[in-house]
N, C-alpha and C positions, 0 to 999 in steps of 0.2 A: 428600120425595125417596123414589119408591115403591122399595121392596125389590129388583124386579125390574131394577134398574139393572146390580148387576154380575155376572148371568148374559147381559146382554143384552151390556152391553161387552167379557164375555169373549169370547163366542160373534163378535162385531165385530174382532175381535183375533184371534182364528185364523181369520179368513174373511183378514184380513189380512197374515196370514203367509204363508196358501196363496197367497195372487197372488204375494206374490215369491220362496214354494219354488216356483212353476211353471215360471218361466224356467230357474232354477236345474235344476231336472228336466232338461228341457229339451234346456240346456245338455251335464249331462252324459250325456245321452244319447246326443248329436250326437260327445263327446268319445270314446266307445267304441266308435263306428262307425269316429271314425278311426285312430285305437291297434290296431284287432283286422284295419283294411283289407289291412298287409302279409303278415300271416298268412292272410287272405283268398284274397288273390291268391297268394301261395304255395302254397295247399292247390292253387287251380285250376288253375295251371301245373303242377305236381307230379301231377295228376288227368292230367290233358290229354297229357302227356308222357312219361306212367306205360310205354310199353313202349320209348321210347328210353331211359329211365333204367336199367331191367333189362338193354335190348340189351348196355350198355357198360358193365354192373357198375357202376354210380352211388348205388347205394340207400345203403351206408353215409354218402354225403355228404350226400344231402337230407333222413335222417332228423337228422343232426348239427343242420343248417341249419332244420329244422321245429323240433328241440327250442329251440335258439337263439332263435330269431322267438317260437315261445311262453311262453317264461322272459321273453323281453323287454317281448314286448307284451300280455301278458293280466296283470299286476301292476301296470300301469301305473294303468288305471281304476279299480282296486278305491283303491288309495291315494287317489287322488281323492273317490271316491263316501265311503270310510271318514270322509274327513276335511268334507263338506258334510254326512253326516250327523250328526257330531257337530256342527258349527255349529247345524243345524238344532234339535237336542236343546238344544245351550244358550240359543238362544232361546224355545225353547217354554218351557224352567225360567224365565227372566228374566222370560217373560210371565207362566207362574203363582205367580212369586213379586210381581210387582208387586197381581196381581188381589187375592191373600190378603193384602198389606200392606195395599191399597184397602181391602177388604170388612173389614177389624178396625178399622182407624181410623174405617170409617163405621158401625160397631155401638157402639163406644164412645164415640163423643163425640154423633154425631146421632142417636142412639136413648136417649138418657139420661133414662130414666125407663118407656118404656115397653113394654120388656121386663121379665117379674119374673122376679127371682133363686132364685127356691123352684122 
């Protein structure tokens, strides 16, 4: 068995992990857009009606509403993104552990006598 099998299999597994991670990245980008949509909608309406808001002295109400929307909708994507990053780190950690185990078993069992211990 050629010694380049382990790096080739590792590269293949990394490419396979990227193929799996790409749809997750698209899904997370979509989720960020959906979660920030109410905030963007509120900001656009506030900008278009700023003269009306000022004339009727409703600035504190709109400021409180903006802060509530920012607090409610900006944390949610961060939580899901952090969870996806942790899952990806765990998968890559398991991949590196399996590769290390395979390489050590290969070096110990298959190449007995071909590597000089000194």
